[in-house]
C-alpha positions in Angstrom: -0.1 0.2 0.0 1.7 3.3 -0.9 2.4 6.1 1.7 -0.3 8.7 2.8 1.3 11.6 1.0 1.6 9.3 -1.8 -2.4 8.5 -2.0 -2.7 12.0 -1.5 -0.8 12.6 -4.8 -2.2 10.0 -6.3 -5.9 12.1 -5.6 -4.6 15.5 -6.3 -3.7 14.2 -9.8 -6.8 12.4 -10.2 -9.1 15.0 -9.1 -6.9 17.4 -11.3 -7.4 15.2 -14.4 -11.5 14.9 -13.7 -11.5 18.8 -13.6 -10.0 18.8 -16.8 -12.2 16.1 -17.9 -15.6 18.3 -16.1 -13.9 22.1 -17.9 -14.0 19.8 -21.5 -17.7 18.9 -20.8 -18.5 22.8 -19.4 -17.0 24.2 -22.9 -19.3 21.9 -24.1 -22.4 22.7 -22.0 -21.5 26.6 -22.8 -21.6 25.8 -26.2 -24.7 24.0 -26.4 -26.5 27.2 -24.0 -24.9 29.9 -26.3 -24.3 31.1 -22.6 -20.6 31.7 -21.3 -19.4 29.7 -18.8 -19.8 32.8 -16.2 -23.4 33.6 -16.9 -23.7 29.9 -16.6 -22.7 29.4 -13.3 -25.0 32.9 -12.2 -27.9 31.2 -14.1 -26.9 28.0 -11.7 -26.8 29.9 -8.5 -30.6 31.4 -9.5 -32.0 28.1 -9.7 -30.1 26.7 -6.8 -30.7 28.9 -4.3 -33.6 31.3 -5.5 -34.0 35.3 -6.4 -31.2 36.8 -5.5 -29.9 40.6 -5.6 -27.2 41.7 -7.9 -25.0 42.5 -4.2 -25.5 39.0 -3.2 -24.8 37.5 -6.9 -21.3 39.7 -6.4 -20.4 38.5 -3.6 -20.9 34.3 -4.1 -19.2 34.8 -7.5 -16.4 37.1 -6.7 -17.3 39.3 -9.4 -17.4 43.3 -9.3 -20.6 44.6 -9.2 -20.1 46.4 -12.5 -19.8 42.5 -14.1 -22.9 41.6 -12.0 -24.6 44.2 -13.7 -23.4 43.6 -17.7 -24.0 39.6 -16.6 -27.8 40.0 -15.8 -28.3 42.6 -19.0 -27.3 39.5 -21.0 -29.2 37.0 -19.1 -32.7 39.3 -19.3 -32.0 39.8 -23.0 -31.1 35.9 -23.1 -34.9 35.6 -21.6 -32.8 33.5 -18.7 -33.1 36.1 -16.0 -35.7 38.9 -15.4 -35.1 42.2 -12.6 -38.3 42.2 -10.2 -38.6 44.4 -7.0 -37.7 42.7 -3.5 -41.2 42.3 -1.8 -39.2 43.2 1.6 -37.7 46.8 0.5 -39.6 47.7 -2.8 -36.0 50.5 -3.3 -34.0 47.1 -3.7 -34.3 44.7 -7.4 -33.8 41.2 -7.2 -32.8 38.7 -10.3 -34.9 35.9 -10.7 -34.7 32.4 -13.3 -37.1 32.5 -16.0 -38.9 29.5 -16.7 -37.0 29.8 -20.1 -33.8 30.1 -17.9 -34.3 27.2 -15.8 -35.0 25.1 -19.4 -31.8 26.1 -20.9 -29.9 25.4 -17.1 -31.7 21.6 -17.6 -30.9 21.1 -21.3 -27.1 22.7 -20.4 -26.4 19.8 -17.7 -28.3 16.9 -19.1 -25.1 15.2 -20.5 -22.9 16.3 -17.2 -26.0 14.8 -15.5 -26.2 11.9 -17.8 -22.6 10.8 -17.1 -22.5 11.4 -13.2 -26.1 9.3 -12.9 -24.0 6.6 -14.8 -20.6 6.5 -12.3 -22.9 6.8 -9.7 -24.8 3.7 -10.8 -21.8 2.1 -10.3 -21.3 2.7 -6.7 -22.8 1.5 -3.4 -23.8 3.7 -0.7 -21.4 4.0 1.4 -18.8 5.1 -2.1 -21.1 7.3 -2.8 -21.4 9.0 0.8 -17.9 8.8 0.5 -17.4 10.7 -2.7 -20.2 13.3 -1.1 -18.3 14.2 1.6 -14.7 14.2 0.3 -16.0 16.7 -2.4 -18.6 19.0 0.4 -15.4 19.3 2.4 -13.2 20.1 -0.9 -15.6 22.9 -1.5 -15.9 24.3 2.2 -11.9 24.2 2.1 -11.5 26.2 -1.5 -13.8 28.7 -0.1 -11.8 29.3 2.8 -9.1 29.7 1.2 -10.6 32.1 -1.1 -11.7 34.1 1.7 -8.1 34.4 3.8 -7.0 35.5 0.2 -5.0 32.4 -0.2 
């Protein structure tokens, strides 16, 4: 059995290779959806989190307020999102995904969904739990490193 540091090196290599493959699928998704990577990332936020103010989008993505403004304009022009007044604060505007935007998001990620479902279908619950734990922990560690400015 390899030493722990060798196992970590194997894991890092496997993760980077998988990430590269995910990026290649992402390029295909972007082309299919006719939206850019960041546009799709924000569309995914709106689908998963729900309506968000532009400032919240900026905070969640690390984009500047000007970039978020331009991005929201693109999503609105593409009929993927709409702006509306915040029910709790009539001065604040929020961005909501439209049914058309949700449909484009679902269609765009159908290939990735199918690939992940096929791979997950070969795993038992213990293996899936380990993968989910690793990915969730890795995401939190990456977000913490970003918050520290690493």
